[in-house]
N, C-alpha and C positions, 0 to 999 in steps of 0.2 A: 431375499429375506421374506418369510411368510409371517404376516401379522394376523392374529385372530380377530374376527369381527365380533365385537362385544355389544352390538347395538341392542340385542334382545336379552341381555344377561339378566335383567330384572324380572323377565317373564319365565326364566328357566329355573325350575326347582332343584334339579339335580346339580351336582358340582361340575362345572364345565372344565374343559381341558386346561384353561389358564389358571385354575386353582382358586376360582372365586368361591368364597364361603359365605355362610349366612352372616348378615351384618345388620345390626340394629341401628338404623340411620334414617333421620328425617331432616330434610332441608329444603328450603325454597330457593329458586334460582336468584342469584344476586343481581342487583341493578348495576349494569356496566355501561360505559361510554364507548360506543362503537368507533369513535375517532381516536381512542388511545392507541399507543404504539405497541408493536411486538417486542418483547424483551427476552434476551437469551444470554447465557453466560457459560463459558468453559474455561479450563485452565490447562497449562502445559509447563512442566510435567504434572501428571496427576498425583504423583508421590514425589515430594521434594526433600532434599537434605537440608539440615540447618544452614541458614545463610545462603542457600542457593536461590537465585532469582526464579520466581514463578510468574509466567505471563498470564494475566487474566484478560480474557477476550470477550467483548460484548459486540463484536463487529457484525454479527448476524441480526442484531436489533435494528428495527427500522420503523419509520412512521407509516401513516395510512397511505402515503404516496409511494411507499417502498424506497424512500430516500433515507440516508443515514441520520441518526439522531445528532443533536448539536452539543449535548453535554452528558457526561457520565460521572456518577459519584460512586466510588468503590469503597466498601467497608470490608476490610480484610479479616475481621473476626478475632483479632489478636490484641485488641485494646489500643491499637495505633489510631491516629486521627483519620477520618474518612478522606479520601483523595479525590478532588474534582479534576476532571480532564475534558478537553474537547476532542480527545482521541479515544477510540474504543478499546485499545489494548494498552495495559499498563503493567509494569513489573513490580514485584514486591518480594521481600525476603522475610523469612521467619526466624526468630532467634531461638525458639524452643520447639521440640518435637510435640506433636499433638494433632488433633483434628479440628479444623477451623471452619465455622459457617461464614462463607463469603457471599456478599450480595452486591448488586449494582442497581442504582436508581438512574434511569435514563430520562432525558428531557428532549422532546422534539421541537421543531420550529414553530409549532402551534401552541407550545406551552403545555402539551400533554405529557403525562409521566407514566412510567412503567417500572417494574421491578423483576429481577431474575436472581437466582442464587445457585450455589453449588457448595459442596463440602470438600475442603482441601486437606490432604494428608501431608504431614511433615515428619520425617524420621531422623533419628540420631545415627549418623554413619558408623558410630562405634557399636551400635546395637541395631542393625538394620532389620533383624527378624523379630523384634519386639512386637507383641500383639497390640494392635491399635484399631480404632474404628475404621470403617470402610470409606472409600471415596465415592461421592455421589454426583452424577451429572445427568441432565435431561435435555433432549432435543425434540423437535417436532417437524413434521413434513406433511403438508406445506406449512409455511409460517403464517399464511393467511388463507383460510378456507372459506368456502361458501356454506350457507345454511344447508344441512343435510349431507354435506360432503364428508367422507371419511378422513380423519386426521390420524396420522401415525405418530405415536409417542415412543421414544426410544431411550432407555436407561442402560443400554448394554455396555457403555464405557465405565459404568460404576464397577468397583472391584474391592476385594478385601485387602488386608495388609500383605498378602502373598501374591497379589495381582490375579487372584482367582475370581470367577464370576460370583456375584451375590446370589443368595438362595431364595429370597422373597422380595416382592415388590408390591407396594400399595400406592396406587395412582388415585389422585383426587383431581377431577376435571374442572372444578370451579363453577359448575352450572347448576348445582343443587342435586345432581345425580349421586348414587351411592359410590363410595370408594370401591375401586376395583383391586382385589387381591389376586396376584398373579405369581406363578413360578417362573415365568419367562419375562425378560426385560422389555420386549416390544409388544405394545398393545394398540388397539385402534378405538376411536370414539367419534361419534357424530354429534354435532350441536344443532339444536332445533331452533335457536334464535340467534340473531346477530349480537355482537358485543365483543368485549375483550375479557378473557377469562383467566384467572390465576390458577395455573396447573402445577401440581406438586407430586413428587414421588418420595416415598420413604423406602430406602433399601435396607435389607437386613442380611448380614453375612451368615455363614454356617456356624459362627461362634456366638450368634445372638446379638451382635452389635449392629447398630443402625446409624444411618446418616440421611440427610435430606437434600433435595435439589428442587428447583422450580423455575418456571418461565411464565410468560404472559402471552396467551394465544389469541390471535385476531380471527374473528368470524364475521363475514360480510353477507349482505343480502343484495344481490345485483339489481333486484327490482325496486329497491328503496333508494331514496335520495342519498347522495354522498354526504355523510355527517359533517364533513369539513366545508361543504358549500355554504356560503353566507345566506342569511335570510334577506330577501329583497322586498321592500315595501315602498309604494309611491302613492301620493295623493295630490290633488290640485285644488286650489282655491282662487276663484270660484270654480265650481264643477261645470258651469256653463257660462262662457264669457261672450261678451259682445266684441265686435270687430275692433281691434287695436286696444282692447282693454287688457291691462297687465294680468297675467296668470302666474301665481306662485306654485312651483312644483316642489314638493317636500319629500325627501327620501330619508329623513332623519331617524325613522324607526328601523331602518335596515341595520343589520349587525352581523358580525362574523360568528364562527361556531362557538366562540367563548363568550358571546354576548357583548363584545366590545364594538364600538363604532367602526364602520367601514372607512377605509383610508382614501378611497378614490371613487368619484361619481362621474359618469359620462351621460349627459342628458341628450336624447334625440327627440326633437319636438314633432317629428312626423310630417313636416311640411316642406322638406327639401333644404332647410337651412343647415349650416354646419353644426355638428354636435358640440355641446359645451361641456368642458371638463372642469 
């Protein structure tokens, strides 16, 4: 699969092969937390019949350690109550045909959150060829990139009501850059700063109908401190002690990545005695 390199698209005045057009857009890069998780959502089948179970899958979501998230809250877009689960895959049935905006809110072991979405199609088996909005889905590779590394975004599984490819795609990368208008579903993008960025795509079929999908992309800087590492602080009183004079060592200003107190302290006093926990 060949992805266009769109890194210099803002410097190119003529229309590039991907179909980028002039766009009146100004935005500053949002403030993001580099410790937030990667969020991703897909569904199967992409077009379901009334009362047919649809499996919504957020299993590609992960925290900054690439470990699974601990809680998933699915909103199926049909007015039913959101469903909380400790498993990333849940089934759901729809009672009526239509196009439903589905989202999942994920929670990792650090208490960090993320969000992903897709648009689910449901048809009436008595009228399977009825015109309806398209199905939209978005994936990225890699799920966690380094600053300056190319990330490939893929909306090729999006399709119209006839399961034909969509005609237009508008990608928003969440970093303050211009939206990218494309005639092809696969595009690339580089991020210049670390963080977690809400990426979205709006797909439009040949009938002029559109649908949306989104994910949360992680970008790291290997030369910077891991944002989930705790802050460590230690002071002593007095700073200069006499022989056998008690010295108080205080690590109370240490905290985790959420600003909460650290749960365990191991003091090594540097003179050969056993560390104190």
